[in-house]
C-alpha positions in Angstrom: 92.9 139.8 51.3 95.1 138.4 54.0 98.2 139.4 52.0 96.9 142.9 51.7 96.2 143.2 55.4 99.7 141.9 56.2 101.3 144.4 53.8 99.3 147.2 55.5 100.5 146.1 58.9 104.1 146.1 57.7 103.8 149.6 56.3 102.2 150.8 59.6 105.1 149.4 61.6 107.7 151.1 59.3 105.8 154.4 59.7 106.1 154.1 63.5 109.8 153.4 63.4 109.8 149.6 63.5 112.4 147.8 61.5 111.1 145.0 59.3 114.4 143.1 58.6 115.3 140.8 55.8 115.5 137.2 56.8 118.5 136.7 58.9 118.6 134.6 62.1 114.9 134.5 62.7 113.4 131.1 62.1 109.7 131.6 62.8 107.6 128.5 63.3 104.5 130.1 61.5 103.4 132.7 59.1 105.2 135.9 58.3 104.2 139.5 57.6 104.7 140.6 54.0 107.1 137.6 53.6 109.4 138.7 56.3 109.7 138.0 60.0 109.5 140.6 62.7 112.1 140.4 65.5 111.7 141.9 69.0 107.9 142.3 68.8 107.8 143.6 72.4 110.2 146.5 71.6 108.8 150.0 72.1 108.5 151.8 68.8 111.2 154.5 68.2 110.0 158.1 68.1 107.4 160.0 70.1 104.3 158.4 68.6 103.3 155.4 70.7 99.6 155.6 70.4 96.7 153.1 70.1 97.2 152.6 66.4 100.7 151.2 66.9 99.5 148.9 69.7 96.6 147.6 67.6 99.1 146.9 64.7 101.4 145.0 67.0 98.5 142.9 68.3 97.6 142.0 64.7 101.2 141.1 64.0 101.3 138.8 67.0 98.1 137.2 66.0 99.5 136.5 62.5 102.9 135.3 63.8 102.2 133.7 67.1 104.4 130.6 67.5 103.1 127.3 68.9 104.0 125.9 72.3 104.4 129.2 74.1 104.0 129.2 77.8 101.8 132.2 78.0 99.5 134.3 75.7 100.9 134.8 72.2 98.8 137.9 71.5 95.4 136.3 70.6 92.7 138.0 72.6 95.0 140.2 74.6 98.2 142.2 74.7 100.1 140.1 77.1 103.5 139.2 75.7 104.4 135.6 75.6 106.8 134.6 78.3 108.2 131.2 77.3 108.4 128.8 74.4 109.2 125.1 74.0 112.0 124.0 71.7 113.0 120.5 70.7 116.7 119.7 70.7 118.5 116.7 69.4 121.5 115.4 71.2 123.5 112.2 70.7 121.8 109.1 72.0 124.6 107.3 74.0 122.7 104.0 74.1 122.2 104.0 70.3 125.8 104.8 69.7 127.0 102.0 72.0 124.6 99.4 70.7 124.2 100.5 67.1 120.4 100.2 67.5 119.3 103.5 66.0 115.8 105.0 66.4 113.6 107.0 64.0 116.1 109.9 64.3 119.2 107.9 63.9 121.9 108.4 66.6 120.2 111.4 68.2 117.4 111.7 70.7 115.0 114.6 71.2 114.5 116.5 74.4 112.3 119.5 75.0 113.2 122.7 76.9 111.1 125.5 78.0 113.0 128.8 77.4 112.4 132.5 77.6 110.5 133.8 74.6 112.3 135.1 71.5 111.6 135.5 67.8 115.0 134.3 66.8 114.2 130.7 67.8 116.7 129.0 65.5 119.6 130.9 67.0 118.3 130.1 70.5 118.0 126.4 69.6 121.6 126.3 68.3 122.8 128.1 71.4 121.1 125.4 73.5 122.8 122.7 71.5 126.1 124.3 72.2 125.3 124.3 76.0 124.9 120.5 75.7 122.7 118.1 77.6 121.5 119.1 81.1 121.1 117.0 84.3 117.9 115.0 84.2 117.7 114.8 80.4 118.9 111.2 80.2 121.8 109.4 78.6 122.7 112.0 76.1 125.9 113.4 74.7 127.2 116.6 73.2 127.1 117.1 69.4 129.1 120.4 69.4 132.0 121.6 71.5 131.1 124.1 74.2 133.6 126.6 72.7 131.7 126.7 69.4 130.4 130.2 68.4 127.7 131.1 65.9 129.4 133.6 63.5 126.5 134.0 61.1 123.0 132.7 60.5 120.7 133.3 57.5 117.5 131.8 56.2 116.8 132.0 52.5 114.0 130.2 50.6 113.8 127.4 53.2 117.6 126.9 53.6 119.3 127.8 56.9 123.0 128.7 56.4 124.8 128.4 59.7 128.4 129.6 60.0 130.2 128.3 63.0 133.6 129.2 64.4 136.6 126.9 63.8 136.2 125.7 67.3 133.6 123.3 65.9 136.5 121.3 64.4 139.4 122.1 66.6 138.1 122.2 70.2 138.0 119.1 72.4 134.9 117.1 71.8 134.6 118.2 68.1 132.5 115.8 66.0 135.4 113.7 64.6 135.2 110.5 62.6 132.5 109.2 60.3 130.1 108.4 63.2 130.8 111.7 64.9 130.1 113.6 61.7 126.8 111.6 61.2 125.6 112.4 64.7 126.5 116.1 64.2 124.5 116.3 61.0 121.5 114.6 62.5 121.6 116.9 65.5 121.8 120.1 63.5 119.3 119.1 60.8 116.6 117.7 63.0 116.9 120.6 65.4 116.8 123.3 62.7 114.0 121.8 60.6 111.5 121.7 63.4 110.7 125.2 62.2 108.4 125.8 59.3 110.7 128.3 57.7 113.6 125.8 57.5 113.5 122.8 55.1 117.3 122.1 54.9 120.6 123.2 56.4 124.0 124.2 55.1 126.8 124.4 57.6 129.9 126.4 57.2 133.1 126.8 59.4 134.6 130.3 59.2 132.7 130.9 56.0 133.8 127.8 54.2 131.8 124.6 53.7 132.0 122.2 56.7 134.6 119.4 56.2 135.7 117.0 58.9 137.9 114.8 56.7 135.0 112.4 56.2 132.1 114.6 55.1 132.0 117.7 53.0 128.9 119.7 53.6 128.6 121.5 50.2 124.8 121.4 49.7 121.7 121.8 51.8 120.7 118.8 53.8 117.1 118.1 55.0 115.6 115.4 57.1 114.9 113.5 53.9 118.6 113.2 53.3 119.5 111.6 56.6 
């Protein structure tokens, strides 16, 4: 019954001009509609018809897909759009690297940031990793160079394929050496797999498997592999 309702909602959205995309850079921490995630739920429908039926369909979609940890209403019991969400980011733990005393997440440490709401939460999380640690977050270090760009991002059957620019390996502060590569993998995998749609991660550089001279990332890696 739930599946049938979800399919009806998806059809209604398409009829009103909404695009229901194939999985791309949207890592939604919850259920999906008709097996696919809706991006930009607050976007006005294209075309002249913007009546009550469309608004009711949107509200139902938000109820189905509302992510946890949002700072405002996620659609349940009202039409107010969510304003913020909380994401967990994993940066290098400088103390663990210095002493060798690792924690439950190895050489990385979790911080939480409250950010403007978006459906493409995986892309947002990666962008925040690239920004690096912020003042007041403790003794943390970068895991990606600031020059790194996200060239592509797809999610298919629980595997997130992330394609970074070559700056990841060539810019100052790139994750070099066996320890640097380990910290980088932990940072990416723990950050990406906080979402229910991501079980494992495959990293590429300019479309080729990540290779830093110590590690060749040729197959998906999940938390269970770290």
